[in-house]
N, C-alpha and C positions, 0 to 999 in steps of 0.2 A: 473319672478316668480310667480304663483298665487296657492293658495291652494285651493282644491276642498272639501275634505271631512276629519275627522279624527275619529277614530274608537278607545274605551277605554275599555279596558278587565281589570274590577278589580282595577282600578287606580281611587285612593280616593273614592269618593261615587258613583263613575259610573262603571256600570256593564255590560259589551256587550252594549256599548250605541255608537251609530254612530250619528254625527253630520255634520250637512251640513256647508259649511262654504263659498257659492257662492254667498250669500245677504250681503249687508252691515251690517245689523243688525242680529245677529244669537241669539234666544231664547236657553238658556240652563236650566236646573233643578234648581230650586230654593232651593233644600233640603239643599245646603250647602251655607254659607255665602259669601265664595269664590269661586263660581261656575266659573266664568269667567278665576280666576287666575290660577285654575285647569286644565283647559282644553289648558291654555298658556303654562303654565309648561310642559303638556304633549307634546305638538309641541317642546319646547325647547328641552326635553330628548329626542325625537327622532330624531331631526336632530343634536345635539350637545353632547348629555349624559348630566350629572349632572353638574350644573356649578359650578367653585371653590368656596368653602365656603358653599355650601348650601346641602350637603349632607345629614346633618341631617334633613332639610326640606323636601327634595323628599322621605326619606324612611317613612315619615309619610303617601304619599299615597299608600305605600304597603298594600295589603289585610292582615289583623290577621292571617288567617289561612296559615301554611307554603307551604301546597300543591297547592294552588290556583295560576292561573296565572297571572302575573301583568306584561302586557303589553300593547302596544299602535302602531296603524298604522297611516299614512298619506297619502293622495293623494294629489298629485300636478302637476302643468304643468309648464314647462320650457318655455324660451323666443322662442325658435326654436318649440314649439308647441307640442316636446315629453312629455308622462304621465308616472308618476312614482309612484309606491307604495312602500312606505318605512316601516318597520316593527322593532319595539324594543322590546327585553324581558329584561325589568329592572332588574329580578331575575340573570339571568345568563350573562348579558350584551352582549347579543348577537344581531347582526344587519343584517336584510336581506334587500336588495334593488332590486325591481323587474320593469322593463320595459315593459309597455302595447304597443303590437303590433298587429292588428288584432284582437281584442277579446281574446288575449291569453297574458301571463305574462312570461319574459324571466328574468330569475335568474341574477342578475350582482353581481360582488366582492362588497364587502361592502365599499371599497375604493372609488368606483364609487360616492360616496355620498359627498365625500370632493372635486371631481371635480365638481359636481353641484352646490356646495353651493359656492366654489369661483368664479365659471363663473357667476352665478346669481347675488352673494350678496357680493362678493370679501372679506369674511370673513370666518373664520372657529373656530372662538371663541364664545362662548357664552353670554360672557360680553359685546362684540361688537353688538352681535345681540340684546340684550336687550337692551342696550343704543340707538340702533338708531331707531328699529322697533316695541318695545314693550312698550305700555303707561299703566302703572300699576294706580290702584286706588290710589286718592289722587293727590298732587300737581305733576307737571312734572318737573323732574331734568335732568339736562345736567351732566351726569356722566364722571368727568373726570379720573374714572379709566379704562375707554374704552381705548384702544391703539389706535384705529381706529379714535374716536371722537376726540381724542386730537391731532391726525395727521391734520384733518380735521381743527381744530382750528388754529393751528402752519400754514398751509399752507396759510389762509387768513391772520394770523399776518404777515407771512414773506413777503406776498404781500405789505401790508402796505394800508391804506385807505385814497384817496383823497378826503378831506371833500367837497371841494369846488365842484368837480365834481358831487358827490354825493347829495348834496343839489340842484344844479341845475337840476338833474334828477326827485329828488321828488317833487320839487317845480311846477313841468310842470304839465299840468292838466293830468287826467289818460286817459291811451290809448283807445281810442275811437275805435269802430268795424269797421269804415271806413278807419283807419289809413293805410298809405299806407305801404309795406314792406321797402322801402327805409326809412321811418321815423323811423320803429322799430329798422333796422339794425344800425342808426346813435346812437338813445338810447343805443343800448346794447354795441356800441363802447366806448360811455362816461364811462358806467360803467367799462368795462373791462381795458381800459387805466387808471380810477381811481383806482383800486385795484392790477393793475399789472403795476406799475410805471416802467419807462424806465431804463433799466441795466446799470450800469457803463460803460462809455466808447461810450453812446450813448446819451447824454445831450447836445449835438450841440457843436459849436465850429468850428472855422476854422482850417483846416489843418496846424498843425506847431504850433497853438497857444501854446499848452502844452509845447511843446519843447523851446519856446521863455522864457515863465515864468520860465520854469527848468534851463535856462543860466543865467538868472536873478537871481535867487537864489543861484546859485551855485558860482557866481562872488561875491555876499556878503558873503555866506558861507567860501568861500577861503580866503576872507581878514579877517574874524572874526577869521578864524583858524589859521592864521599867527600871528594875535595880541595873540589869546592864547599862541602860543609858545613861543614869545618874553615875555610876563608877566610870564609863568613858567620859563625859564631861568632867569630873575631878582630876582624872588622868591627863586629860588636855590642859586644864587649868595649870596643874601641877608642871607641865612641861614647857608651858610658857612663862611660869616665874623660874623654872631652871635656866631657860634660853636667854630671859632677859638679865640675870645676874650674871651669866657666864659672858654675855657681850659686854657688860658694863666693865666686868673687870679686865678683859681682853684690849678694851678700848683705852683703858688708864695705862695697860703695860705698853702699847704701842706707841702713844703719846710722849711716854717718858724716853723711850728708845729713839723716836723721832727728835727729841731736842739735843740728845748725845751726838746723834749724826749729824745735825747742822752745823755744830759748834766743831766737830772734827773738819767737816767739809771746809768751813770759813777759814780755818788756820792752814789750809792749802789750797786756798784761792789764787796765789801767786802762779801756780802752774794750771792755771786753767787753758792758756794758749796750747798746751802741750795735750789737751786732752779733748776739747772740741770746740769749734767755732763755727760760724755760719757756714764756712766751706768744707766742714769736715776734715780741716789740715791738722794731723797728729802724726807723730813719730811712727806709731804702729798702724796707722790707717795708710801712710805714703808707703811704708814697706810692703804692705800688704799690695798695693797697687802696683809697686814695681815690679812683684812676683807675679802679679796676674797678666801684667802685660807681657811679661817675658815668655810666661806659658801660651798666650795667644800669638805672641811672635812667632815661636817656633812652630805652633800648629798651622799658620798660616803660609810658612816658609814650606812644610810637608805638604800643603795641599797644592801648592804652585807647582812641585814636583810631580805630584799624581796627575796634575790636571796634563800636564805636558805628555806624561806616559800615555796616559789614557786618549788623548787625541790621537797620536800615532796608533794606538790600537785599533781605534775606531777605524782610520783609513785602511789599515790592513784587511779587516773584516769586511768593510765595503769591496775591496778587490776582490777577496774571496767568494762573496757572494754573486757576484756580476758574473765570475767564471762559471759557477754553476747555473747560473740562470741560462746563459748563451749555451749552455753543453745540451741541453732541452730543446726537443723540435716544437718552432713555434706552432704549426698547425695542430699540435695535440691540446694547445691552450684555448681551443675553440670551445665556448660554454654549450651549444648545440650539440657537438662531439659528446663532450662529457655527460651530459643528459641523457643521450640514447645509449650510451655504454654503461650507465646506472641501470636502467629500465631492463636493459637485455640481461644485466647478471641478476637483476631481482626475479625476472622472468625464469631465468635457467633455475635459479635456487628452488622456487616455487614448484617447479614440475619435479624437479629431481624430490623433493619431500613428497609430492604426491606419487611419483614411480615408486618411493621406498613404502608408502601405504599400500600401494595396490599390490606389490609382492609380497606384503605380509599378509593381506586377506586372501591371496592365492595360496599359501602355504596354510592356512588355517583350513580353506576349502577343500585343500588336495587331502588332508589327513583326518576331518572331523568325522564322528560317527555319533548317532543318538543314542539316548539311554535303551531303546529298544533294538538296537543293533540297525538304524537306517544306513544306507548308503552314502556317498559324496552327492554334490550338487553340479552336475554337468553344465548346466546352462549358465551357472554364476561363473564358473571357471572359465568358458569360452568369452565371456563378455568383459572379463578381467583382462584375459591373455591380448584382447583387441585394444583396450585401454591402454596396457601398457606398451605395445608396439605404437601406438599413436604418440604417448609421451615420450618415446626414445626417437620419433621422427622429428618431434618438435625441439626437443633439446638439441639433435645435431642440427637443424636449421638455425638454431641461436648462435651454437658455436662457429659456424661458417661466417655468419654474419660478423661477430666479434673479430675473428681472424682477418676478415678483410679490412674492416674498420682500422685496426689497430697494427696490420701490418706484421703479424706473426707474434706480437707481443701479448704477453699474459693479461686479461683482463684485470686482475687482482694488481698485479704488479703496476698496470697504467695508473689506476685509481690511487694507490699509493705515491706513484713519483708527483700525479697531478697535485696530490695534496701537500707534498712537499715542497714543490716549485709555489704554490701559494704561500706557504711560510716562508720560504726563502725572500719573495718579493715583499712581503708584510715586513720582515725583518731588515731590508735594504731600505724600505721608506721611513722605518723608525730611524736608522742609522744616518739616513739623509737628511732628515728633518733635526733642526735643532731646537730643543725645547727651550721657551723663554725663561721658565722659571730654574734653569741650570746654569743660566748666564752670571756667572760671578767674577767679579773683579778683585781678583786677590792681590793682585799687585798693588792697586790703590789702596786696600786695607793695610796691606804691610806697610806702605811708606806712611800712612797716619798714624799706626802704632808706635813706628820710630820715632815719631814727632811727640807723642805723646810720652814715651819714656824718658826721652831728653827732658821734657818739662817737668816732668815728677822727681828727677834727680836733681833738678836746681832747686825744686820747693823743698826738698829734705836737706839740701845744703845750707839755704837760708834758716830754717827752724833750727839747726843744730848750732848755728853761728850764734844764736839767742843765749843758749846756756851757759856761754862764758867759759870758766875756768870748771863749772862744776862735772863732776863724772856722770858719764853717761849712763851709768848702772844705777847710780842715786836718783838721775831725774826718773828713769824707767819705773822705778818701785815706787815714788811718791805718785807719778800718773797714774798709775795701776790703780794704788790705792784710792785717789779722788774719783776713779772711774767707778769704782765700787761702792763708794759711799754715794755718789749721785744716782746711781741705781736703785741703791737700797732706800734712799729718802724716796724716789718717786714711789716704790712699792707700799711703804710706810704711810703715806698720804694716801694712796687709794684704800688701803685697808680701814684707816680710821674712817675715810668718808663713807664707806661702805656699811660700818657699823653704824655710825650716826644716821645714814639713811633706813637702816633697819629696824630700829628701836620701835617697838609698839607703841601706839599712842597710848592705850592703856599704862597706866602706872602702876608699878609695884603693890602700893597700898590696894589699889581696887582690884588686883589680883587676889592678894591675899584674903579680901573680907568674901572673895567668890569661892574661892577655895573652901573656907570656914562653913560657909552656908551650906555647900553640896556636903560636906560631910555629916552635918547634922540631917541633912533629907536623906541621906544613904543609909543612916542607922534607923529611921523610921521605917523605910522601905524593907529594910531586912525582916524586922518586926512582922510585917504585912504577909511577907514570903512564908514565914514559919506559920503563921496562923492558917493560911492556903493550903499549905500541905498538910497539916493534921486536920483540917476539915475535909480533903480529899482522901487521904489514908482511912478515914473512918467510913465514907462511905463506900470506898472501894471494897474495904472487909466485909460489909453488909451485904453487898452486891455479889461477892465471892460466895458467901456462904448460901444465898439464895440459888445461886447457881449449880452449886453442887447438889443440892436438895433436888432441883429440878432434873439436872441430869441422871440421878441415880433411879429415877421415877420413870424417865423416858429412854433408858440404855436399851432395854429390849426391842422397844418400839422403834427406835431410829435404824437398826439393821432391815427390819423387817420391810419398813417402808419404802428404803432406797434400795433399788434394783436395777442398777443399770442396764442389766444383759437383757431386760424383758423385751426390749423390741425384738431382738436378734432370736429368741426364743420363739416369738409369735411369727416370725418370717421362716421358721423351721431350721435354723441354725444352731450349732450347739454351745451352750452357755462354757464359760471358763471354767465355772465351778464341775460341770459335768466331766469335763476334758480333764480337770485334775483329779478327780475321783477315780478315772479310769488309769490315770497314769500310776495313782498309788496303788490300785490293785494290780497292776503289772510288776511295779517295784517289790511288792511284798511277794508275787509269786517266784519272780527271776532271783530273788535274795532267800528262797525257803523261809519267807516268815522274819527274817532277821532285820529286815528293814522295811519301811513303808513311804515316809515324807520325803519330798524332793523340793528343795527351793534353791533359787540362784542368788549367790552372794557377790555383789558387784564390787571390783577393786578396780584401782587404777590400772589401766591398761587392758584389762580383761575381766572373766568372772570365774568363780569357782562353785560348784554343786554341793551342797550340804546335803546330807542324807539323815534321817534320823533312825536311831536304833531303837526298837520297840521295846526292848528289856529295860532300857536305862532311859526310855524318852530324852534322850539327849543327842542335839546335832553334832555331827562331825564332817570334815572335808572328804570327799571322796577320794581325794590324792592320797590318804594314808591307808585306804582300802587294798585288799590284794588287787593285782591288775586286772584280773578276770572280772572280778565283783565290781569295779570302777567303770570298765568297759560297757558291762550290760547296764549300768546306771545312767551313763550316757548316753547308750542307746536309747534307752526308754525315754530320756527327756528330750533327745532329738525329734522321736516320732510324736512327743507330746506337742512341741512347737509346729511341727510339720500339720498336725491337726487343728491348731489353733488359726495357722496361715491359709489353709487350703479350703477354699470356698467349696470344691466339688465335694458330694458325700465319698465318693471312692477315689482313692488315688495310691498309686504304686509306691512300693518300698522295693529297692533293686540290692541285692547282697552280693556282691562278687563272691564271696565264700560263705560258709555256713557263719552266724555270729559268735558260736564259741569254738574253742580247740577241742579236739578229743574225737568222742566216737560220733557216726552219724544220728544215731538214737539222741544224745545229747541236744545237739544241733536242732531237730526236729521239735523237742521239748521246748526250747526256748522260743522258737518260731509258733508253737502250738498256743504258748501263753500269750505271745504278742497277738495272735488272731483271735483268741478269747477276749483281751482287752479293748480290742479295736478290730471287730469283725469285718467292718466295711473296707479295711485297707487291703489291697493285693499286695501279697508278699511273693517275690521272686528271687529264689538264691538259687547260685550256681553250682553244681558239683560236676567234678571231671569224671571221666569214664571210671578212672581208677578208683575213685572213693565209691 
């Protein structure tokens, strides 16, 4: 793809301006400080539209007057020699694509631009286009927000870098003009095999080697697995022995404690009536019952009071609701009237919405102009005005009908009042209906609690009379102790029973014999594992020696045999190695022969470029170089990535300003070196008139 001409209509500082792009340097008007950037943004806008995140920046190019045209057009030639004219109206976001055939223009669908861009540049994203083909003023950036640029870097990273092969190529003298085609092909093969390592499964080795190594590993693994099974079984038996001994010791301790608890409980047997009998009559229990009855009685007394207040409140609420319902006219509660009002309100809203849409269309037709300056559409305007008049008449009729039905009331207020009256009726019905589940006879429950309280107090008096002259505190302490003893006795009996039930049927002697047998079997298996490891190590050492001899013999042949770029070369595309050699030539010329190789170093969160210093054959980061040198190296690497990505042979490089600071002669020298290394590239650099 090559650009021929760009035409700007009220784009920034340019008004009806035609700029030729067929020369390496393009002179643009110097009235704006960013004249070159303006032209590049116009080209990007025509091809891709406004880039994401830059809509505010593009809006500054628009003319201040609303009626003026805001557009741009671009002439270009594709790889197959076809010429196209692409026009973009930025106000209306309309795109027109024409193909030039025999001094005539044929209009194509706007989607044809996507096919052109993908076939020529293999991208439809303005971010990718700017990251690969546009060089703005200032330091050159390698933008990792570009998906295509990241994809190219990931391909290089996935291939890997064979540093030894790269060093051999870069250490060789520059390719002379008289170098034969066979020597060039051999150099390309070195680079290709350096960055395209042999895939898994093609590293060499005699057939059957992998199987032999696998068999050795399997034998050792099987022996180790058998040893682990024996060890696991031995540990399991030891755990059982330990658990059985622990259970027996614990059972003996619990049985002894159980005997002590029983003896102490029997000594306190006279106080059993104070602890518990069949009816749970105890001092503590009766005290608890009295407290609970008293709390429940107070709760019921509060409920009785609340119930009386609630009934009075409900009656007041019923009277208020009846007054509100009677104040609303009964004829307005007619369902037929309500449905008719709702339908009329809905029709009015729909016609008002349609009226607004028609008025908006009328405004658009009244002030719209085409790209080529066509006038408004009179027939459409007349039809819109007639439709607006009909809508106004229909809306007026609906309003008159609503006014008649509602006797001057607002339809919205009427519907809201109807909704409110229905709520009043529903609330009144709820209040007048007494739910069955809410009927509670609190008075009867209160009388029953008074009876239970008197009965419990009588039981308490009878129980205390049994104590005779003994102090109440003494009785209380002994009763508390007796309760604890009874509880502890039950717990001990449960634990002893559980331990007796959990004892394994295998005796301790049987388990001890099993453990001894497993220990002997484990020692025998350990000897077997050591023998298998020694035999596997001897066989592996022999295979490694044979493999080393074979690899030395086939090292040169493996590189020549594997050439994954061969299919691309057959199809007419440039190989990775050829592009890299051109990058080396460009860097050598840009740095005056001081540096030649460039390779990316991938780091967490980004990349860095390493350059090779010819004098010392050492690789250093471009970040420690002078800013001007680092800028040129990044520029060369970006051109290299663009060449790898672009399917078309020819593609444009847009420079907002000369790629280096200083004189125009220095800028032309840099661009000449770029054109010499990549002669198929169209270089467009913008200079102001002052320059």
